[in-house]
N, C-alpha and C positions, 0 to 999 in steps of 0.2 A: 523458522522460514523453511528449513529443509521440509518439515510438513507437508507443506504446498506441495514441493515438488515430489516428493514420493506419493501423496495422495493423488497427484496427475498422474504418475507411470499407472498406479492401481485402477486409475478410470481408465487408459488407453489400454490397459492389457485387458480389462474386463468386454470394452468394445470390439478389441483385436479377435477374442475367444468366441463372441458372437459373429459378427460380421465374416470372420474368414474360417469360418469352424471346417467349411465343408474339405479346404485342401491341406489342413495344418497336421493331419495326419497323427503320429504319436508325439508331436511337439505340442500338440494341446498339452498333455497332461502336464508335461513339466511346465507350460506356462501358467497352467492353473495353481502348482504348488508354489512358485514365485509369486503368484496373485495372491494365495492364501499366507505367505510366511509376510510380506510386505502390508499386509492388514493388519496383523498384529504387531507388525511394527509401526505404522499409524498411531496404535491406543496408548503408546506412552514415548513415544519420539519429541511430542511439544514438550513434554515435561524435561526432558534432556539435555532440548536447545537451554532451557532456562538454567542449565545447570552449566552450560560449557564456558561460560565467562570465569568461571571458580575453579574449573578441572578439566586440563588439557587433554586426559584422559578420554573424557566425554565430549570433547569438541574432535575430538580425532574421529573419535565412533560414528558422529553424527555427520564430517564429512565424507565417511569412506559409504555410509547408505546414502546421500546425497550423488556421489558417483556413481554408483549401482544404478539409480533408478535413471539418470541419463542414460546410461549405459542401456538399459532397459528398452526404451526409446529409441534408440540407436538401431539396434535389432531389429524391432519390428519394422520401422523407416526401411532399412535396410532389405530385408527380405521381400518387399514390395516391390523395392527397386529392382531386385533381381529376376520376380517372378515377371517381371514387365518385359525387363529385357529379353525372357524368353518367349515372347510372343512374338507372332509375323504381324506386318500391317493388315493382311488380310484378315486377322483376328479381333483386331479392333473394331467395337462398336462405338461409336458415339452416343453419350447418353446414359451408357450402362454404366451401374457402380462398376470398380474396380474387382472386386469378388466375382461379381458374375464373367466378367469379361475371360479373367485368369481360370475360371473352374473348367472352362473349355479344354484348355489344354495342358494342365498342369501334372498332370498324371501320364500324357502322352509322350513326352520326351525326357531321354536322359537326364539333361541339364537341370531341369527342375528338380529332379529327384537328390541330385549332387547337392543342391542350394538347401533343401529340406533339411537334407543330412547334416550341413553346416551349419544351419541357424540351429538344431538339435544340441549342437556340440556347444554354440555359443552359450544357450540358454541352460545349460548343463553347466558349464563354467560359473553361470549366473547364480548358482542354486548355489554351489560350492562355496562361494565368495560370502553370499548371505549365512551360509550355516557356518563359517570361518568367523565371521562377525560376532554370532552366537557364542560360539567357545570364546573368543575373545573377552565378551561381556562376562563370563564367569573366572576367566583366567583374571582379569585385571580387577576384579572387585565391585563390576559393573551390574552384577545381576540383577539386584533391585533398582536401578535406576530410573523407574518410571515411581520409586516411593517420594510422597513427600517430604520424609523426615529426613532423606538422605542429601547429604549435599550443605554446602552452605548457601544462606539468601544470595538472592542475585542481586545485580546494582536496582532491576526494577522494583526489586522490593523494598530497597534500602531507598530508591525516590519517593516510594508510597508513602514508608513512614517519616520521609521527611514534610513533605506535602502537609501530610496529617499534623504532625508538630507545630507548624507555622501556619495555621488556619486561622488564629487570633490575632496574627501580626497586622497592625495597621502602617501602611504603607505610604510613602509619602506622593508617589505618583500616581495622580488620577486623570491627568491629562488627556482629553476626548471623551470623558466620561461625564462632564457636566449637563449635557442634556438629558443625556440618557438616567442620570442618578433624579434628577429632578423629578422626571415625567413618572418613574418607578418608584421613588417617595410618595408623589401625590397618588397615585395606585394603591400604596400600603394604607394611607393615610384614611383612605374615601371613607366615606360612612356605606358603606357593605355588610351588614352585620353578618353573613353566610361568610365561611370560610373558602377562601378559594386559593390555588395556588399561583403562585408567579414564576415561569422558567426563563432564564438566561440560555441561550443557546450561541454556540459560537466555535469558531478553531481552537484547539490547544494553543494556548499562550496570547490569547484574542483579548482576559481580561476579566473572565467571566467571573470570577473568585474575588479578585480587585474591585470590581463593582457591588457585589455581594456584600463585602467586606465593608464599603463604603456605609452601604443602607444598614449594614445590621449596628454599627457604632454611632449611628447619628442621634443626636440630641431629640428629634423627635419623636425617632421610632421607641427609643427608651420610655419616653415619655406616656406615648400610646400604650404599649404593650405591659402587661403585668412581669411576663417574665420570658427569656430570651434563649434559644441554644442553636449551636453550630454542631454538625457532625459530618464529618468526610467519609464516602461512600467507598468508592473507588471499584477496580472491577471483580475484586474478590472479597464479598462480605459474610458475615453473619447477620442475620437476623438480632439475633438474642445480645451478641456485640455493639448492633448500633444502639440498638433499645436500652443497653445498660451506659452507654457513653452520652445518649441525650439526657439521660435521668440525670448525671453526675454535671453536664451542661448546664442544665436549668438550674441549679442550686437547690434540687431538692431535699430536703432532710431525708438522708438514706438509712434504709434498716439494715441491721449488721450480718442479715442473710440476705442480702441484694446481690452477691456475689455470685450465692447458689440457687439462685433462683432460674426457674426454667423460663421459654420464652413466653409462655401463656401468662405466668404471674408476673412477668416483668412487664406485659402489656397492663394488666389491671391494674398494676401497680402506678403507673405512668397515667392511666386515663383517671382513676383515681386523682393521683396528685393534681390533676389540671383541670378539675372539676369546677366552674364558677371562675376560670382565670380567661383572662385574655393572652394569645402566647403567637410568639413567631419563632418559627422553626426553619433554619437555613442546612438544604442537605447538598451536601458541594459533591462535586465529579461523580455524578449519576450514570451510568452506561446500560441499566437496565427498568424498563417503567415498572416491572415487579417491584422495584425497590421500595419505590413511595406506596404501593397496593401493599408490600407486608408489613408498613410501617402505621399506616392510617386508622387501623383499629383501635391502636393507642392513643389517637388525639380526637376527642370529643369535640363535636361541632355543634355550640350553645348558641350560634348566632350573635357571638358577643366580639364581631373582626377581628379573629385568629387571623393568621396569614402563614403561608408557607411558599419558601422562596427554594429551587432548585436549579443547579447548574449543570450545564450537558453540553456535549459536543457530539450528542446525534439527534436531529430531529425530530424522528418518532418518539423518543423518549421524552424531547420537551414539549410534544403538541398532544401526547395521548397520554401521560402519568394520570390525568385527573378530568374529571367530567366538567370541572371548573377550572380554566386555565386562562392565565392570561400569557401568551407569547411574545418573547423580544427577543430579536436576533441581534447581536452585536456584532456591526461594523468595525470597516477596517481605519486605520487614522489617517487623516487627511494630512497632506504633504506639511502643510505647516504645522499642525500639529505634532508629524514626526518629529520634524524639526526642533519644536520647542522642546519636546519630551529630551531628544539628545543632548541637547544645549546642556539641560538643567542637569544632566547626570556627567556630560565630559568635560564641560568645561569649570568644574568647581573648583579646581584649582590655578586655571589658568584663563587666558582671556582668548574669544574666537577672532584669529585675524584672517586676511582672505583665502588665505592657503588653506589655512584647516578648515577654511568653512566651507571653502570648497569640496575638499576630499571627503567632510561631516556628510554635505549635502549629496555626494553621490553614494554615499555606504547608506544614506536614510532611505533613499530609493529604491536600493536592491533589498532594503526590508520589508518592503510594501505593506508599510501599515502596519505589521504585527508588532503590537505594544513589548511582548517579552522580548521579542529579538533587540529590539531598539534599547531595552533596559540596560542588557548584557552588553550588547554595542558599547553604550555609553561607559558603561563601568568599566570597560574593559579600554577604552581609548583614553580614559583619566588617568590611567598606569603608565600611557607609553610616552615615549618623546615624541618630538615633532619627526622626526626621521622616520619614526616606525609607521604612521600614521597609512604612508603610501604601501608599506608592506601587509598591513590590516585589509587596506582598501582590496588589495589583488588577489587575498584568498580570506574573503571575509566571513564563508561558512565556514571553513576549517577551524579559524582564530575561535571562532562564536562555541563550535564545538568541544576544543580544548579548553576552554576558560568557563563552562558551566555545564555539569552535569545536566539542567533542565533543559537545555536546549534539544538534544537528540534524543534524550530518555522518556521527556514528556509527550514528543510526537511518536515516540515508539510506541506508549500506550496503546496510541488507534492502532497502529497496525498489526500490534500484538491480538489486537481483539475481533481481526477478521477472521471470519473462514479462510480456507486454503484460496476457493477460488476467486474471492475479493484480494486478496494477498498476491496472486498472482496478477490481478487485472491492474493492482496500484502499479506494483514493480514495471509492469510493462510500460506505465507512463514516463518512467526515466528516461526513455529511449528518445523523448522529445526535447530539443532543444529550448533552452532557458528561456522563459518569457513566450514560448512559444503559443500562440492561439490555434487549441484544437479542434478539429472537425470533429464533432461527435457522430456523425452518420459515416465518417472515413474510419473512425475509430473502433467502431463497432465491427466492420467490416474486419481490420486487421484482427480481431482480436477473436472473431469464429475462424479467420483461415489459418491462425496460429495455434487451433484446439484447443485454446485455453477456457471455453465456455462448455461448462458440463451439459450433457443432454436431459432436456426436460421433455417429456411426453406431453407434456400439456402444453405448450409452447415450442413456436420456432427459435433457434439459436441465438437469431438477431437479437427476439422480444427478450430471452435472458441476459444477452450481454446489455442491453439497456437498461435493464433492470438492476446488474452490478453496477453501472456506472451511475443510477441514480443514490443507489446505497453508498457508494462512497462520497456523491456529493452531501448526501445525507449527514454523514459522517464527518462530514467537514473535511475532508481529505482531497476533492476536488472543488476547486474554485468555479463558481458557474458564471460564464462571460457573456452569453448574448441568446436571447430567446428568439424564436421566428413562428409568429402561429400558433404560440401558445407551447412552443414544443423547444426543447434545450437544443440550440444550434452549435453554440460551441463551449468548451471550457480551457481551463487554466490549473496550472501546477504552481503552487506558492513555491518561492525558490528553496525554502528551508524543507518543505515535503519532498520538493523534487531531490532534494541534496540526501533526503531520508532513503527515497527509493532506491538510487545510485549505491549509496553505502551498503541498503543489504543486498540489492540484486548482485553486487560485487561480490558477497561474503557466497554467494549461491552460485558465482561463476555465469550468472543470468543474462547479463549482456556484457559488451563492449562498446565506448564512446570515442570516436576519433574527432579531434579537431583541430587542424593543422595551425591553425591561427593562434590559439591558444596552446597549441603542444600539448595537450592533456589526454591521459587515455582513462579510463575509468571501468578498468576489470582488472584481474590479476593476469591474463594472458589474451592477447586478440587472438593468438592463434588456438585456445579450446575453449570460448565462450559462443552461446549457441546463438545470439541474436547482435547484429552489430550496425550502428548506425553512423553515420559521418557526416559531420556539419560542413565541410569546406570540399572542394572539389578534390575526388581521391586519385590515387595514382595507380591505374590498373597494370601495372608493372608491377606493384608490390602483390597483387595478386594471391600468389604461393605463401606468404606469411600468413592468411585469413583462414579461419578453420575450415574446413570440408565440409565439417558436419553442421553447419550453420543452417539455422531454419528462416533466418530474416536478413535481407538487406535491405536496409532505409537509407538512403541516399537525401540529405534536406541541402536547398541552397545550391544547387550545383551550379555550375559557371562555365559556360562552353563560347569558344567563339565557334565563326562561322565554318570552319575547317574540320572540328572536330566530328568525327563518325564515331558514334556511339555504336553502331552495328558492328565496330570491327572488335568490339571489348564484349560484348553480348556473349558471342559465341566461346571464346574461354573461359567468359563466368559461367554460364550453364553448362559447362564441361566440367566445371570444377565441385560447381554447388548444385550437388544432384538432390541434395536433400529439401532447397529452399520450398517453403509456402509462401512467404512473401517477398516479393522484389518491387521495391518501390522506389521510384526514380522521380524527383521533382526538382527540376531545373529550374532555378528562379531568375536567370539572367541568360540570354544567349547574344553575344555581340558580334557584330561583323555579318549584319545581315543580309548584303547585299552578296556575300560571297557563300554562304550556307549552302548546302548540298541535302537532299531529303536522306532521311536514315529509314533502313528496312530494317525488319525484326529478322532475327536469325532464325531457320528450322529447326537448329538446335534445341529452342524453347520448347518443343515438345517431348522433350527428353524429361524436363519437369514434371513427373507425373504428381508430385506431391504440391506442385504449386496452385495455390489458391486465390491467390491475391495479386495483382499485375498492375500497377500505377504507373503510368509514361503520360503524367501530367509535363506540356510544354518540353518536352523530350526531342520533338520533331522529326518523330517516327510516324511515316502515312502509310505502310504497309505491313501486313501482316502476314505471317505464312497459313497457307492453308491447315496445315497442321496443328495448328493452336485447337480446332475443334476436337483433339483428342485431349485436351487438360480438362 
């Protein structure tokens, strides 16, 4: 995850060096050197992160790199603030880029030279910290931190092994799959001589493997096909290893020299062995469309009704792996199906009375129809005493994570497969409240304002942000909620994935959530995180506890009485949070409408030179200051 933060810092440094080159002076060379150092670090930090669970030294090293990346961003934004403070009102020209405005006076006054010198010292300190981390790598034996052979296998690696080992286990629960299984079985058995591919697509934990396994073990399938094979692919695979495992799964008589064969020899061997035979092969957990492309040469298509099934959580893979593909998207379980599945698991040893059923249905509703969550929850509840059910209900996701390695790690596979830009977009979604219907147009503006969208010279930033969100939807990480005129209007984050986003963001100190009603905080410290969301009416008197380096303040469901004057609180807020890029105040309710007084936006808002998004929905602000045109 830290690779996303470091990569973001590298990109910001690159943009800063280009846009502000005119007045950086000697500081430019220092910044360029830091950028070069970070680019090298990005090359192996992802490998280091995979080992940090097993090695506290690596974990500390990654944490220090993350902190340096944050501090670099702070130095850049603080420098722009100081330059802006040196301008006189007459030198501001609305509509001009900040760098153009500042160049007019940057070298004309001593104050700016002092600021440039101070910035240079901070940049020099950052370079020393990076060099110190390089020395620590050597001192503590982390020199080859990027070596694939160094360190023990990580938890995700162990999960992949576990998933592969249980590929053929027949599971009892298939609630909600009856209709899907019947349709797909008919498709498998239809009289179409040409080979075609059936792709099962859906979110992790939705039951793709369970459904494929049900088809695979069907008596009708066994009677139709001469031979069947199953192979699990996952994210990191070798085609040679897949071919070898498929041959063994087909129970083909193997050569003594099979283990020593190369990829092309294995292809020929498998192709020859399948000649004249109808076959079914299930390729489970596919992440790249190239996976089937690299295998299909070994599978003859002699128009004898052979079939291929793949399971994937990526829509592009499901739709484009083969020219003849039957696409099938799995749905979430309906409430009645969810309750049936939970009952089968939770009430094996006890009867469901009215109280337990009420608690159980509340928890089922929270699962949003995800079979994996329901199965794990049911197994957990079956071991709990009556008085413990309420405790599980109040902290359902924490209990599920603790009870099963599958819950968080299975979904984390999807997160780890993202590019750093998509990781940041996904983490940002953790700021929105539980079950919140997110407006796509607003979300795009927020992501752009946060500078979380990479510059693309062929597209505007809003189009890049839209594409990123479509990628997350196609990767089953965001649920499409509503469409309007053919376009995506709103989306939603499944509670389990929201929990994952918050968990990952907490490790990066990426966001903080304050909810007075639930008395919850979701960051290591609200005094140091960069983004803060408030789910209940905030106490403006506690401003001093919030991080002055915050880039975002998102206020959801604010409830004010008619005499509440937000104007009185915006002035100190603007004075303290000078780095703000996003200020979004969403008032859900204003009571005492007969007494309300109109609010006016403070002139101090003009000091927020980094501000790119200002949301005042239902805030009853009816007048904007003239200085707002300078933003």
